[in-house]
Residue, then its C-alpha position, 0 to 999 in steps of 0.5 A: x210693590x204689587x205681586x201677581x200670581x202666574x199660572x199655566x195649565x201646561x205645568x203641574x198644578x201646585x201641590x201645596x200653598x204656593x203659586x207656580x210663579x209670582x211676578x214682582x218688580x220686573x222679576x218672576x220667581x218660579x216655584x220649584x218644579x219636579x218631574x210631574x206630567x201636568x196632565x196626570x200629575x204623576x212622575x214621568x216614566x223613564x230614566x233620570x234624563x227624562x225626569x230632568x227634561x220634564x222639570x225644564x219643560x215645566x219651568x219653561x211652561x211657567x216662564x211662557x205663562x209669565x210672558x217670558x222664556x227660559x232665555x230670561x232666567x238669571x238664577x237657577x237652583x237645581x236640587x238633586x238627591x244624587x249629585x252623581x246626576x250633575x253631568x246629566x243635568x248639564x247635558x239636558x240644560x244645553x237643550x233649554x238654555x243658551x249663553x250667557x247661561x244663568x247663574x246656578x247652584x246645584x244642591x244635594x238634598x236628602x229627599x224631594x216631594x213625591x220621592x223624586x230625584x230632581x227639582x229646580x226653581x228659577x228667577x226670571x227677569x222680564 
């Protein structure tokens, strides 16, 4: 099995030893995205909803670079430092995903990179 790294300039550059995504066997594994503006590599301004939207914008950019779209996401994992933001994530997701929605897990965590409060990764089926 071969694997191919995926990169998009429209999403934040990796801030560690990982690829934005890796394609293998018809699946694309999208690394976790946090609410960084790809142009500045800084956390976006605004409220939790703005940060959640940036996370999905970043995931979308990587999905497009892989030759797909968020409509092809089969599994989504969302990491939240405050599960009280779960309802907001659901509302934001309605703007990025259509039915049938991907399988999903929402995981409460103590902290995330750069002190953000939301991160998401995904598996895309091409």
